Rosetta silent file (secondary structure, phi, psi, omega in degrees, C-alpha in Angstrom):
SEQUENCE: MSNELSSTPFWLCVVIAFILICQSSWMFWDARKRGYNAWLWGILGLIQFPTYLIIYLFFARKIFKRKVSGSNS
SCORE:     score description
SCORE:     0.000 S_00000001
   1 L     0.000  134.133  176.826    0.001    0.004    0.002 S_00000001
   2 L   -99.504  145.160  178.784    1.297    3.449   -0.869 S_00000001
   3 L   -88.569  122.727 -176.250    0.720    6.422    1.318 S_00000001
   4 H   -66.690  -32.366  179.919   -0.956    9.237   -0.656 S_00000001
   5 H   -67.112  -33.154 -179.700    0.535   11.957    1.538 S_00000001
   6 H   -72.261  -19.816  177.588    4.052   10.758    0.789 S_00000001
   7 H   -85.773  -11.740  177.256    3.425   11.169   -2.942 S_00000001
   8 L   -80.940  129.770  179.323    2.419   14.831   -2.478 S_00000001
   9 L   -61.538  143.126 -177.657    5.352   17.226   -2.907 S_00000001
  10 H   -60.477  -41.710 -177.592    6.423   18.931    0.314 S_00000001
  11 H   -63.003  -32.165  178.415    6.341   22.417   -1.233 S_00000001
  12 H   -67.927  -40.194  176.641    2.681   21.914   -2.201 S_00000001
  13 H   -63.376  -39.035  178.643    1.758   21.074    1.397 S_00000001
  14 H   -65.317  -43.164 -179.965    3.593   24.209    2.580 S_00000001
  15 H   -63.967  -43.966  179.352    1.764   26.408    0.047 S_00000001
  16 H   -63.736  -43.469  178.549   -1.623   24.969    0.994 S_00000001
  17 H   -62.393  -41.185  179.447   -0.903   25.427    4.720 S_00000001
  18 H   -62.829  -44.899  179.291    0.196   29.034    4.090 S_00000001
  19 H   -61.594  -44.690 -179.047   -2.999   29.815    2.149 S_00000001
  20 H   -66.442  -39.050  179.347   -5.229   28.307    4.840 S_00000001
  21 H   -67.772  -41.690  177.619   -3.437   30.149    7.660 S_00000001
  22 H   -63.422  -45.366  178.374   -3.629   33.481    5.810 S_00000001
  23 H   -60.331  -46.550 -178.545   -7.322   32.962    5.048 S_00000001
  24 H   -64.059  -42.341  179.828   -8.099   31.967    8.605 S_00000001
  25 H   -64.177  -45.212 -179.465   -6.186   34.891   10.107 S_00000001
  26 H   -63.170  -43.660  179.650   -7.882   37.445    7.865 S_00000001
  27 H   -63.718  -39.749  178.648  -11.331   36.015    8.561 S_00000001
  28 H   -62.281  -51.271 -177.575  -10.632   36.021   12.328 S_00000001
  29 H   -64.770  -40.527 -179.527   -9.410   39.637   12.401 S_00000001
  30 H   -69.767  -40.469  178.691  -12.190   40.915   10.143 S_00000001
  31 H   -66.104  -38.442  178.246  -14.930   39.090   12.036 S_00000001
  32 H   -66.380  -39.352  179.612  -13.604   40.417   15.359 S_00000001
  33 H   -65.594  -34.398 -177.205  -13.503   43.964   13.949 S_00000001
  34 H   -94.003   -0.229  175.824  -17.098   43.695   12.726 S_00000001
  35 L    85.630   17.769  176.649  -18.474   42.064   15.891 S_00000001
  36 L   -93.336  174.627 -179.338  -19.078   38.566   14.536 S_00000001
  37 L   -72.393   95.608 -172.872  -17.976   35.299   16.168 S_00000001
  38 H   -64.423  -41.267 -177.907  -14.262   35.565   15.352 S_00000001
  39 H   -65.248  -38.852  178.083  -13.239   32.134   16.652 S_00000001
  40 H   -61.226  -50.060 -178.042  -15.890   30.372   14.581 S_00000001
  41 H   -67.325  -35.603  177.916  -14.842   32.083   11.359 S_00000001
  42 H   -64.487  -42.887  179.017  -11.155   31.597   12.126 S_00000001
  43 H   -69.595  -40.349  177.577  -11.557   27.855   12.662 S_00000001
  44 H   -63.805  -33.228  178.185  -13.779   27.486    9.597 S_00000001
  45 H   -67.408  -22.932  178.093  -11.117   29.304    7.578 S_00000001
  46 H   -79.795  -16.547 -172.663   -8.582   26.652    8.514 S_00000001
  47 H   -80.080  -48.908 -171.969  -10.717   23.829    7.162 S_00000001
  48 L  -151.118  146.401  176.166  -11.132   24.556    3.467 S_00000001
  49 L  -119.604  136.545   -4.770  -10.253   27.126    0.831 S_00000001
  50 L  -103.370   15.678 -173.717  -12.192   29.053   -0.633 S_00000001
  51 H   -55.470  -52.845 -176.878  -15.617   27.721    0.378 S_00000001
  52 H   -73.328  -24.337  173.783  -15.817   29.314    3.837 S_00000001
  53 H   -65.963  -43.521  178.106  -14.213   32.516    2.545 S_00000001
  54 H   -65.151  -43.090  177.165  -17.011   32.866    0.003 S_00000001
  55 H   -60.800  -43.297  178.578  -19.640   32.103    2.653 S_00000001
  56 H   -61.540  -44.405 -179.212  -18.066   34.706    4.937 S_00000001
  57 H   -64.867  -36.270 -179.306  -18.033   37.339    2.215 S_00000001
  58 H   -76.905  -42.679 -170.920  -21.683   36.775    1.315 S_00000001
  59 H   -98.835  -38.468 -178.345  -23.204   36.444    4.780 S_00000001
  60 H   -88.269  -45.595 -179.413  -20.940   38.253    7.249 S_00000001
  61 L   -83.469  -22.305 -178.499  -19.518   40.995    5.040 S_00000001
  62 L    51.011   60.770 -175.510  -22.651   41.243    2.865 S_00000001
  63 L   -69.440  -20.784  176.827  -20.630   42.242   -0.208 S_00000001
  64 L  -113.568   77.910  179.713  -23.768   42.325   -2.362 S_00000001
  65 L   -80.449  142.098  176.998  -26.044   44.640   -0.433 S_00000001
  66 L   -78.420  128.852  179.443  -29.392   45.442   -1.900 S_00000001
  67 L   -80.963  131.758 -179.972  -29.673   49.164   -2.609 S_00000001
  68 L  -101.347  125.187  177.892  -32.753   50.750   -1.107 S_00000001
  69 L   -84.286  135.972 -179.877  -34.221   53.614   -3.058 S_00000001
  70 L  -148.463  172.408 -179.873  -35.405   56.468   -0.937 S_00000001
  71 L   -86.504  142.629  178.302  -36.108   60.124   -1.145 S_00000001
  72 L  -104.435   69.582 -178.103  -33.246   62.571   -0.672 S_00000001
  73 L  -104.163    0.000    0.000  -35.142   65.378    1.004 S_00000001
């Protein structure tokens, strides 16, 4: 039996770990700044890239806000 992890290049594992740590750190700091559950978003950011980042941007950051038309009086 061959171990699948041993066939993965070491530099690829380092790059993936770096991306996940950067994503998790940014999500943690941004969620804490905005008053959301920072630990939850930080831990979710460590799990997978970019799924939880996209979820965070849509639901916590609300990057696509609906514009409300109103009178400017």
